[in-house]
N, C-alpha and C positions, 0 to 999 in steps of 0.2 A: 296761241297759234293752233288752229284746228283744221279739220277737214269737214266739208259740208256737201251733202248730196241734195240735188234738186230734181224733182220729177215734174215734167211738163207733159200733160196728156189730155187726150180727148178720145172719143170712141174709135177713131181711125188711126191715131198716131200717138206714140209715147217716146219721150226723149229723156235720157238721164244725163245730168250734168254734175260736175264736181268743181268745187272751189277750194283752193288750198289755203286761202287767207280770208279773214272776215270781210275785207273790202275787195277781195280779188275777183277777177273775171271768171265767167263760167266756161268750162271746157266740157264739150259733149263727149261722153265715152261710150254711150250705147243708145241705140234707137230701135224701135219696133214699129211695124206697120200692120194695119188691119184693113186691107183694101176692100174686103167684103162689107165693111160698115158703110161704104159709100154706095153700095148697090141698092137698087129698089127691092122691096119685099118680093115682088113677082119674079125677079131675077134670082133670088135665093131659093125659091121653092121650085122643086123639080116636079114635073108632071109625068115622070118616067113610068109611074105605076098606072098611068092612064086616067088618073083622077083629074078633077077640075082644079087648075092652079089657083083659082079665085076662092076655092073652098078651103080656107086655112084651118078650119076646125076650131082650135082653142085660141085664146087671146094672146098667149105667149108666143109671139111671132118668131120666125126664123131670124129676122134682123136682130131682135132683142137677144136671142140665144148667141148669135155671133158676137155681140157686144159684151155679153156676160163672160164668154170664154176669153175674150181679149182682156177684160178686167182681171181675170184670174191670172193670165200670163203676165200682165204688167205688175200685179202685186207680187208674184213670185220673183220677177226680175228685180224689183225694188228690194225685196227681202235679201236676195243674193248679193246685191250691190252693197247693202248695209253690212252684211256679214264679211264681205271681202275688203271693203274700204274702211270699215269701222269709223264712220263719221261721228263728229260731236253732235251735229244736228241734221235733221232732214226737213226739207221744205217740199210741200206737195201743192202744185198748181194744176188744176184740172177743170174741165168744163163742169158745170154744176151737176148734170145728170151722171156723168162718168165718175165724179167724186163720190156721189151717192152709192154707186155700185162698188167702188174701190174700198171705201171705209170698212165695211164688215169683213173684208178679205185680209186685212192687215193684222199681223200678230200683235199681241199686247206689248211685246218687247219693242217692236218697231214703232207702235203708236207712242211709246214713251220717249222716243227720239225725235218725234215730229215737233218742230218748233212752231210751224205755222202751216195752215192750209188756206189756200185761196181758191174760191170757186169761180174761176175765170179761165177761159180757153186761150192759152198763150202758146200752144204747142207748135204753131207755125211761125212764131216770131223768131227773130235772130237771138243768139245768146245775150247780146247786149241789151236788147229790149226786154227779154225775160229777166235779166239782172235788175233792170229798172223797176220791175214789179215787186222786188224783194226789199227788205230793210237795207239801208246803206251799209250797216255792219251786220253781217249775218250772225 
């Protein structure tokens, strides 16, 4: 009998679930939103300084910055959830690009708890559908 934490995330949304049994249902206990990730680049860049909004300067866009900040917030929330719930295993399901941003932000201790990573965007699915993406017995 153990506790399992599941993260389902993409650049605009992250949800944390808990399962109390290996074959048990997922119960969502935390959620985070990043509405700025859905905005267009030109909506994120302000021309308040009088500059040209199309002249973005460097290739590190405002949109990418917003997503990186969110990845850091999600990694911190996952770390905190692991510390407070003390799960036996952690499962991370995230869109491929977001998973790539998330991996280097996770501590070594947390990485040792991760039983499986799945590079798939399931963040908008129901808990039952997300559960279907995981092994039958966590």
